[in-house]
N, C-alpha and C positions, 0 to 999 in steps of 0.2 A: 588256337584250339586247345581246350583242356583235355588232359588224359591222366588216368590213374594207373600206377604200376604197383604190384604187390612186392614186398621185400621183408627183410628181417631187421629188427632194431639192433644196432651195434653197441648200445650204451652199457650193457652189463650182460651177465650170463643167464638171465631168466629166459630169454629166447622168445620175446614177444614179436608178433607180426605187426607190420605197419604198412600203410599205403603212402606212396609219395605222389604228389600232384605236379604234373608238368603243364606248362603253358607255352605253346609253340616250341616244344622241345627242351625247355629249360625248367629245372626243378624249382618250384616256388613255395612248396609247403607240404604238410602231411595231413593224412586223413585216417581215422580209425579203420582197422582191418577187422570187421565184425565177425568173420567166420574163422579167425585163427583160434585154435584150441587152447593156446596158453593164456592169452589175454582177453579173448572174446570181445574185441572191439574197444578195449581200454588201452590208452597209451599215456604214460607218465610224462612229466615235463622233459625229462632226459630224452625220451623217445621223440617227442615233438621237436626238440632242438637238435636232433641227431644229424639233420641235413646241413647244419652250420659248417661242417668240414667240407662239404661240397661247395657251399657258397664262398668259403674263404680259401679255396684251394690255390696252389701256386699258379702263376701265369705261364705262358708259353716260354720254354727255354730250349736250348740245344742239348737234348738229353744225351745224344751220342758223344758230344764233347765232354760232358760231365762224367759219363761212364768211362771215357778214355782217361780222364784225370784219376778216377778211382782205380782203374787197372794199373796205372803207372805207380800209384802209391802202394798198391798191394804187391807189385812185382819184386820189391826189395824189402818188404815189411816183415817184421818178426813180432811175436807176442800179439797176434791178432785175436780179437774176441768179437763174436757175432751175437747180437742181442735179438732173440726171437720174441714174438709178442702174441698174446691172445687176441689182439686186434686183427691178426691175419687169419685167413681161412685155412682149412685143413690142408688143401693141396699146396698152398703157399708155404706153410710151415714144413711140409715134407720136402719141398724144393730147397728151402733155406737150410734145413738140417743137412741134406745131402751135399749141398754146396760147401758148407762149413767143414763137414767131415772129410770131404774129398781134398780139401786144401790143408787139412791139419789144424784148423782154427779152433779155438775154444768156443763153447756155446754157453750163453747166459740166458736163462729164462726165469723170470720172477713172477710168481702167481700170488701176490698179496701175502707172502709168507705161509700160504696154505699148501695142501698137497691133494693128490688124487684119491678118490674112494671109488672102488668098482661098483659097489652097491650103495645107492643113495635113496632117500625118501622121495616119493612122488609129490607133485603139487596137491593131489587129492589126499595123500597122507597128512599133509600140513592142514588142509581145510577140515579134516575129520578127526584130528588129534584131540585127546582130552587134556594133554599138557604139552605146552610148547615152550622150549627154552631158546632164547634169542640172544646172540652175541652181536652187538653192533646196532646202529640205528637203521634197521632194515626198512621200516616204514617210510623213512625219508630217502634213503640211498637206493633202495630197490622197491619202489612203491607197488609194483604188480605182484611181487611175492608177499609184500606187506598186506596187500588186499586179502590174500588167502589167510593170513594170520588174523586179520580183523573178522573174517567170516567164521573162523574157528572160535574166536571169543564170543561172537554172537550165538554160536551153537553151544556155548557153555564151557569152552576150554579155559583153563587157567594159563596165564602168560607170565613167565619168569624171564627177566631181561637183565643183561649187562649192557649199560650204555655209559658213555663218557660224560654226559651232561644231562642235568635234570630238565633242560629245555628241549630235549630231543622228542621227536614225535612218538617213538617207541615207548619212551618213559611214560607218556600220557595214557597209554592203554594197558600197561603191564599191571598185574596184580602184585608182583613183588619185583623190586629193582635193586641192583648192585652197581656200584661205580668205582670200587677200589682197584680191582684187578680181575682179569679173566680167570686166573687161577683160583681166586677166592670164590668166584661165582660157580666154577665147576666143582670145587670141593663142597660147597653148600648144596649143589644139585644132586650129589650122589645118593643121598637118602630119600630123595623125592622123585627120582627119575625111574622109569621102568621101560620094558620093551615096547610098549605102545606109545611112549613119548617121542617127540621129534625135537632134535636140536638143530637150529638153523643159525649159521654164522657167516659173517663176511670179513672177520678180522680175528687175530689173536695177538697176544703180547709177545710170547716167545715160543720156540719150537717145543718146549716142555708142555705147553698147553695142548698141543696135538696129542701127546701121549695120554694126557688126562681125558681128552675127548674119546680116544680109542678105547679107553677102559670103561666108559660109561655103559656100553652095550645097548644103546638105543638107536633109533633111526636117525641118520645124519643127512643134512643137506648144506654143503658149503656153497655160498653164492659168491661168484668171482666178479671183479670189477670190469672184466672184459668179456666180450661176447663169445670168444672161442678158447678161453683158458682151459676149459674142460677138454676140448679137443686136443690142445697142445700138450696137456698132461699125459695123454695116451702115447705121445711121441717123444717127449722130452722129460728129463729129470729136472724138477724145479729146484731152484736154489733159494735158501733162506736169505734174509737181508744181510746177515753177517758173511755168508758165503759169496754173495754178490760183491760186497766190499772187498773181500780178499781177491776175487777174480779181477776186479777193476784195478786193484793195486799192482797187478802183474800184467797189465794191458798197455801196449804202446799205440796200437791202432784199434779203434772201436768202430764196428759197423752196426748201425742201429736200424733194424727193419720195422717200420710202422709202429714205433713205440716212443713214448715220452718218458724215458728212463730218468731224465734229469728232474722231472716233476715228482717221480715216485721215490727216489732215493736222495737223501741228504749227503751227497758225496762231493768232494772237491775234484770235479772233472777237469780242472786245469792241469792236473797231474798227468793226463793222457796226452800223448804227443799229437795225435790226429784223430778227429771224430768225423765220421761220415754217416749222414742220415739219408734214409730212403723214406720219404714221408709225403702224405697227401696235402698237408697244410702246415702252417707255422706252429711251433710249440717251443717250450723251454729248451728242448734238446736241439731243435734246428737252430735256435739262436746261438748256441755255443758250438755249432758244428763248423768244420772247415770246408766241407763239401756237402751240399744238399741236392739230392736227386729226387725230383717230384715223382710220385707214383699215383696210381688210380685210387680214388676213394672207393669204399665198398659199393657205392651206388653205380659205379662204372664198370663193374666186373661180375662174372659168375663165380659162385663158390659155395661153401658150406660151413656152418658153425655147429658146434656141439654144445647144447645148452647145459645148465647146471644139473639137470635131471638125467643127462647122458643121451638125449635124443639128437640125432644128426638131422639138421634142417638145411635144405638147399635153397639158394636164391639165385636170381638172374639179374643181369645188369638192367638198371632202370633207364640208363641213358648211354649212348655211344660216346667213346672218347679215344683220342689218339695217344693219351698219356700211357706210359708203360706200367704194367703191373709188377709185383715183386718177381713173379716167375719170368717175365720178359726181361727184367733187369738182370737176373741171374744168368739167363741164356746169353745175354750180351757179354757179361763178365766172363763166362766160360768160353765165349767165342774166340 
């Protein structure tokens, strides 16, 4: 029997709604969620492929035995670092943070080298802007926010873009393009930008770029690569790439919760004595981990994500599962 369940896309911070299709209780595909206010029934390829983590999740294991192994490692460990992730929901990040602080562990949270902004542009601001300044290939990497940029151009907006390659999708719609550096792009934008302009970005080169962005005085919308990075930023202080490297240099035991940090950072993780991952499916990080504890995919749990615009959106489990969530793992580690 076919059944459709509403949920949120976990592929980036735009916050699109999606439907998942179940056949006799198993998730088999996705279907557009036409009534969702963010994407109005449109889902990009990333959203349609988001169920792959469920299809490729780890098989049955003795979770209690694995958690006992983790507890044994932590009982005599020093210089422990916990990696939090925007892949986790708000409640899970709260639990992970409390766990790390209660144990005196360091906390690492990487948000694409970006930071939090209390006030951000709305999606309607983007669509109705007269000038849009774009850093990154938003139309390819975040197509549903890219769709708003296209609508703005159709309404007469001028698009200025920094992209790394002329073959990028965003390059093809921009009125003016830069590709040397983000700093050069921001310096050139100063004389052309005003309070009604919108700057949308999903990358920077250095932390100095953030200072230049702050000084522009226009509406801003950072778009993160993970669904709940915005929510995590209200709870955690993000670290720059260099700060993450320094933290890892001083780490002997690394606990990674629902993140693929080995894919994000070009770091020699062999310098760390013990790596323990809590993950729903295989990744570059689980491949180098000494212990891997399977956890629920987002499709198997209730929770909430805060999208790039700052809106908290709740979702419910689309399918039942006996696999542990991050919160249940922490309860067992504290037990």
